[in-house]
C-alpha positions in Angstrom: -25.9 13.1 -1.2 -24.0 12.7 -4.1 -26.7 15.4 -6.5 -25.1 17.8 -4.1 -21.6 17.2 -4.8 -22.4 17.7 -8.3 -24.4 20.7 -8.1 -21.2 22.3 -6.2 -18.5 20.6 -8.4 -20.1 22.1 -11.5 -20.6 25.4 -10.2 -17.3 25.9 -9.0 -16.2 24.2 -12.8 -18.5 26.8 -14.2 -16.9 29.6 -12.7 -13.4 28.7 -13.3 -14.7 28.0 -17.0 -15.2 31.8 -17.4 -19.3 31.2 -16.6 -21.5 33.7 -14.4 -22.3 32.0 -11.4 -24.7 32.8 -8.5 -22.9 33.4 -5.1 -24.2 35.6 -2.4 -27.1 36.7 -4.2 -25.1 38.0 -6.7 -24.0 37.4 -10.1 -20.3 36.9 -10.4 -17.5 35.5 -13.3 -13.7 35.4 -13.5 -14.1 37.7 -16.5 -14.9 41.1 -14.2 -11.2 41.6 -13.5 -8.0 40.7 -15.5 -6.8 38.8 -12.6 -10.1 37.3 -11.7 -8.9 33.5 -12.6 -6.0 34.2 -10.8 -7.6 35.8 -7.5 -10.3 32.4 -7.9 -7.9 30.2 -8.3 -5.6 30.8 -5.4 -8.4 31.2 -3.4 -10.0 28.3 -3.8 -7.1 26.1 -3.4 -6.6 27.7 0.1 -10.5 26.8 1.0 -9.8 23.4 -0.2 -6.6 23.4 2.4 -8.6 25.1 5.0 -11.9 22.4 4.7 -9.0 19.9 5.6 -7.5 21.2 8.7 -11.2 22.1 9.9 -14.0 20.1 8.7 -11.7 16.9 8.3 -9.5 17.6 11.7 -13.4 17.1 13.0 -14.8 15.1 10.8 -12.7 11.6 9.1 -15.3 11.0 6.8 -15.5 14.7 5.4 -12.1 13.8 4.0 -14.0 11.6 1.0 -16.9 14.4 -0.4 -13.9 17.2 -0.4 -11.6 15.1 -1.9 -13.6 13.7 -4.6 -14.7 17.3 -6.1 -11.0 18.9 -5.4 -9.7 16.0 -7.5 -12.1 16.6 -10.4 -11.2 20.0 -10.1 -7.7 19.4 -10.4 -8.2 17.5 -13.3 -9.5 20.2 -15.5 -7.9 22.9 -14.0 -4.2 21.7 -13.3 -3.1 25.0 -11.4 -5.7 24.7 -8.9 -3.6 21.6 -8.1 -0.2 23.1 -7.8 -1.4 25.9 -5.6 -3.4 23.3 -3.5 -0.2 21.4 -3.2 1.6 24.6 -1.9 -0.8 25.9 0.3 -0.8 22.1 2.0 2.8 22.2 1.9 3.2 25.8 4.0 0.6 24.8 6.7 1.8 21.0 6.9 5.5 20.5 6.0 5.2 17.0 6.5 2.4 16.7 3.9 6.0 17.1 1.6 7.4 15.3 3.4 9.7 17.7 5.2 11.4 18.5 8.9 12.2 21.9 8.8 16.0 22.3 10.4 16.4 25.5 13.4 18.4 27.7 11.5 20.3 30.8 12.8 18.6 33.9 13.4 15.4 32.3 13.2 13.4 33.1 16.2 11.6 30.4 17.9 8.2 31.6 17.1 8.7 31.7 13.4 10.4 28.3 13.8 7.3 26.9 15.5 5.0 28.6 12.4 7.6 27.3 9.8 6.6 23.7 11.6 3.1 23.9 11.2 1.8 25.8 14.6 -0.4 28.5 15.0 1.1 31.0 17.1 -1.0 34.3 18.0 0.3 36.6 20.6 3.5 34.9 21.2 1.3 31.7 21.9 1.7 28.5 20.7 -1.5 26.2 19.9 -1.4 23.2 21.9 -0.2 20.1 20.6 -2.9 18.1 20.4 -5.1 20.8 18.2 -1.9 20.6 16.5 -1.5 16.9 15.7 -5.9 17.2 15.0 -5.2 19.9 12.3 -2.3 18.1 11.0 -4.0 14.6 10.5 -6.8 16.6 8.9 -4.7 17.8 6.5 -2.9 14.5 6.1 -6.0 12.9 5.7 -7.4 14.9 3.0 -4.2 14.6 1.0 -4.7 10.8 1.3 -8.0 10.9 0.1 -7.3 12.6 -3.3 -4.5 11.1 -4.5 -7.0 8.1 -4.6 -10.3 9.2 -5.6 -11.7 10.3 -9.1 -14.1 12.7 -10.4 -17.0 9.8 -11.3 -17.9 11.8 -14.3 -15.2 13.2 -15.6 -13.5 11.9 -18.6 -11.1 8.8 -17.7 -8.7 8.7 -20.6 -6.1 10.6 -18.8 -4.2 9.5 -15.8 -5.0 10.9 -12.3 -3.2 14.1 -12.0 -2.0 13.4 -8.7 -2.6 9.9 -8.1 -1.2 6.9 -5.7 2.4 6.7 -6.8 2.4 10.4 -4.9 1.3 8.5 -2.0 3.7 5.3 -2.6 6.6 8.4 -2.9 5.6 9.8 0.2 5.8 6.7 2.1 9.1 5.7 1.1 10.3 9.5 1.9 8.7 9.4 5.2 10.4 6.1 5.9 13.7 7.3 5.2 13.2 10.1 7.7 14.2 10.3 11.2 10.7 10.1 13.0 9.6 13.1 15.1 7.9 12.2 18.6 4.2 11.9 18.0 4.5 13.4 14.8 5.7 10.5 12.4 3.1 7.9 14.6 0.1 10.2 14.0 0.9 10.5 10.4 1.4 7.4 9.5 -1.9 6.4 10.5 -3.3 8.6 9.5 -2.0 8.3 5.8 -2.7 4.4 6.0 -6.1 4.3 7.3 -7.4 6.8 4.6 -5.6 4.7 1.2 -3.4 1.6 2.8 -6.2 -0.1 1.0 -5.9 1.6 -2.0 -2.0 1.5 -1.9 -2.4 -2.6 -0.8 -4.7 -2.9 -4.1 -2.0 -1.0 -6.5 1.1 -2.4 -5.0 0.5 -5.5 -3.5 3.7 -7.5 -2.6 5.6 -4.7 -2.8 3.0 -3.0 -0.2 3.4 -5.6 2.1 7.0 -5.4 2.4 6.7 -2.1 3.7 4.1 -2.1 6.1 6.6 -5.4 7.5 9.5 -2.7 7.4 7.7 -0.4 9.1 7.0 -3.1 12.1 10.2 -4.6 12.2 12.7 -1.2 11.4 10.7 1.8 11.8 8.3 1.5 14.5 11.6 0.6 17.1 12.8 3.8 16.1 9.7 6.0 16.6 9.4 3.8 20.2 12.5 4.9 20.7 12.2 8.6 20.8 8.9 8.6 22.3 8.4 9.4 25.9 5.8 8.0 28.3 3.9 11.1 27.9 3.3 10.5 24.1 2.8 6.3 24.2 -1.1 7.0 23.1 -0.6 7.6 19.0 2.2 5.1 19.2 0.1 2.5 20.7 -2.6 3.0 18.4 -0.5 2.7 15.2 1.3 -0.2 16.6 -1.8 -1.7 17.3 -3.3 -1.2 13.2 -0.3 -2.4 12.0 -0.9 -5.9 14.0 -4.3 -6.1 12.9 -3.7 -5.4 9.2 -0.8 -8.1 9.1 -2.9 -10.6 11.1 -6.0 -9.8 8.7 -3.6 -9.6 5.8 -5.8 -6.9 4.8 -6.0 -3.3 5.1 -9.8 -2.2 5.9 -11.5 0.6 3.2 -11.6 3.6 5.6 -14.5 4.4 7.1 -16.9 7.2 5.0 -15.4 6.2 1.8 -17.5 6.8 -1.1 -19.7 3.6 -2.6 -21.1 3.6 -6.1 -24.4 3.8 -4.0 -23.5 7.6 -2.9 -24.0 9.1 -6.4 -27.6 7.5 -6.6 -28.5 9.8 -3.7 
């Protein structure tokens, strides 16, 4: 409910502002240690990113309540935003977007970690689990860039707004696609913030969508094996529907004004 989100937001904001906060039956304050605030900034940013790969990966709708709190905290405490991006880029290089190259002397295990895979006891995680986590992270990012905390000061600009989403999309299309990953993440990204980008960029946005369908989609198709067609077909269907209806629908789970009265 909206009232619960406000409580969570206020508690985090109070903690970062140096006030005493109740947590786990104790009263804590960042002023209790000289590095207290730096530590909390770091751990909070890490926690937001973890929620992307855990909560949002399993429940896509969760992207919006988490993102609106993260966006509002970022606006008031810019350091959290910097650290959020650092954690996000480390866990999901595709959010930069960046595809790390295999350098001489790098072990295969380290290289897989650089690509965002979890490696435990020399075992690399399953591809579908990896894609699910990456989807969660990209969906959280796509939600943050379009959402603002509704009770904040609306004078300033969004600390990391839709222009960053436009830039991400343009950079993705300037890179050679990767099988499975590119189709999955473009679909996730556009499903979450396509509607907001469409409203902001209008004609330019539709030119971009046409470019994806006419030029970029065949390039993804060319490197996709028959076993990896699922994500590609889902993306194709999404593009076709949007172009036919000349509309990208509001994402499922988007926070309506009525939410804040709950």
